[in-house]
C-alpha positions, 0 to 999 in steps of 0.5 A: 500500500502507498500513502493515502492523502484522503482525510478519511484515512486520518479521521474515521467517518470524515465527511464534507458537503462543500461548505462544512466538514464533519469529524465525529468526536470518537474519530480523534483519540481521547477527545471528549464531548465536554472538551469539544463543546462549542460553549463550555469546551476548551479549544486548546484540548481540541488542538492538542488531541488533533495533533496527538492523534495525527502523530499517533496515526503517522507513527502507526503506518508502515514506512512505505505508507507514511507521508514524506512531505509532512512529518511530526516528531514528539518529545516528552519531559517533566517540568514542575510536576507537569508533563511537557509534550513538544510536537515538531511538525515539518511541512514541505510546501510548494513555493507558489501555492503554499500547498503541501507538496505532492508526494 
């Protein structure tokens, strides 16, 4: 198998209608309905869970299936009783269109 760029390969049950995208909460590892609530939720938790889900997804792919034009690395450490997680996302883009370079 080769790299699959379809959003539905990263997020189960992804859908779009030309205006909106829909991603079920259960498609993103450890994201809760409370965190995703539009009024009382926490957008920081949503961003963290999407980035961590994407990292785990890429790490779980066979080498031949991993994207070459976007990579994510993660470091973990402890700081003042908290766990610090640092993600480094590298994206190769086309100079003219600022879109991700084709695989």
